[in-house]
N, C-alpha and C positions, 0 to 999 in steps of 0.2 A: 782822720776823719773827713768823709766826704759828703756834699749833699748834692741830691739830683732831683728835678722836677720832672715828674712823669706826665709827658704831654698829652697822652690818649686816655683820659680817664676812664670813659666808658669801657674801651678794650681792656685797661688793667683791671678794672674792678671784676670784670667777666672771669679774667684770668687768676684773681685772687680767690673769689666766691664760687665759681662755677667750675674750676679745674683743680688738678692735682698740682699746679706748679709750685705753689708753697706749702704744700702738705709735709714735706721733709723738716721744715722749720717746726720749732717748738714755740707755742705762742704763751710769753710770759703774761702778757696783759692786752686787753683791749678796751677801749673806751670808745663809747658811740654815744654821740647826742643828737637827739631830732626831737621829736615831742617830749621825750625824756630822756634822761640821761642813763646809761647803762655801762657797767664795768664787769668785765668778765676776767676773773684773776685764774689764770692758766697754770698757775703752780699746783703741782700734785699734792692733794690732801691725805695726810697719813690716815685719816678717817675714812677716806674714800675707796682705798684698796688695799688688800693684804699684801704682805710680801710676796705671796704665791701668786696672786693676781698679777702684781707689778712685773713680775718674772714672766709670767705666761703671755702679758701684753707685750713683752719687750721694752719695757718702761723702767725697769731697775736702772737708777743712777742718774735719770733724767730728772731735772729741776721743775720742767712744766710739761703740760700734754702736747703732744703733736698736735699742731694746726688742723690737720685732717680730722681729729676727733671733736674740734670745736667749730669749724668751717659753717656748718650747717646753723649753729646758734648765730653766728656773726651775719650769715645771709639773711635769715629771719628778721633781724633786728635792723638790717639797712635796706632790705627791698621795700619797695611800693613807691608811689607817686612822688614823695617828697624826698628830696636829698637831704642825707644828715647835715646839720650846721658844722658838724665837727666829727672827726673820728681820728683815733691813732692806736695802732698796733706795735706792741715790741715782740720782735721775733727772735729766737736765739738758734744758734747751732746746735743739733743734738750732740750729747757725747762722741758717737760715732764720727759724726761729721766734722766736729771739732778736732778729733783726733786725725781725721783724713787732711785737714786743711794745715794743721801744724805739719805734718808729713810733706804735704805737697808745697808748702812754702819753705821746706827745709830749716824751719824755724828752731830756735834752740830753747823755746819754752817748752814746757810739758803740760798735759792736760790740766795737773794739778795747780800750774801758775796762772790759769786763766778761769774767772768766774763765768765769763760768756762773751762771744762774739755776736754781735747784734745788727739788725736791721730794724729801723725804727721808721715806720710809716705815718704819715701825719697828713689829714685833708683838713684845710681850714681856709677861708675867706675864698674858695673856690680854687684853691691851688693843693696840688698834691706832690708832697715831698718824700724823698727816702734818704735817711741818713744813716751812716755806719758807725759802728763804735766798737770798743773792745773794754772789756772790764776785767782787770787784773787782781789776783790775788795777792801780788808781790809787787815791790816798787822796781822799777826799771825805767831807765831812760832810752833804752832800745826801741825804736818806734818802726823797725822792720816788718814786723808781723801786721801792724796797721796799714803800713803802705801796702803791703801785699792784698790784704783784705780788700782795700779801696780799689785795686785792680781786678779783683775777682769779681767784684758785683757788678760793673757794668758789662763783663762778659757774660754772666748769668743772664741778666736783663736782655741783651742783644740775642743770646741763644734762644730764648723764649719769646722774642718777638714784642719785646716791651720798649716802647718808645720814651725816651728820655733826653734830657739836656743838663748841663752843669747849672747848678743856682749860682747867682752872682759872677 
């Protein structure tokens, strides 16, 4: 796990909420506190979509909705003259991106071994931090995948022109 401080908050927020930079991630959860507190549960509701609809939308096997489908809702809750006091977004790699990441890192793990590869974005006390994490379905002492994911994230940020520095 690594923690990075995002140093240009305004630029980052434009990339997060007004561009497709994070659209390929799944949004597991968003919590936004401003004049009221809002929680968006991005997990796909079985009551919300039929199997055919999930298949048609390309969401079969996804634990949560793509950020692209919820970005507008998040933008509407954050926009305005008052900066939120706090927000947190928990992003996951989609099943396809998880499989690609495992292949790219030559990992011995399978898609079934991993519950999620995560990005946690948190704004609090005028600081915006991004942390990485991996949730496993199995027990393992092998941390190679975590190390590789921690190397991939700064490359993703740099590729997208997102300014950051290590925390601590």
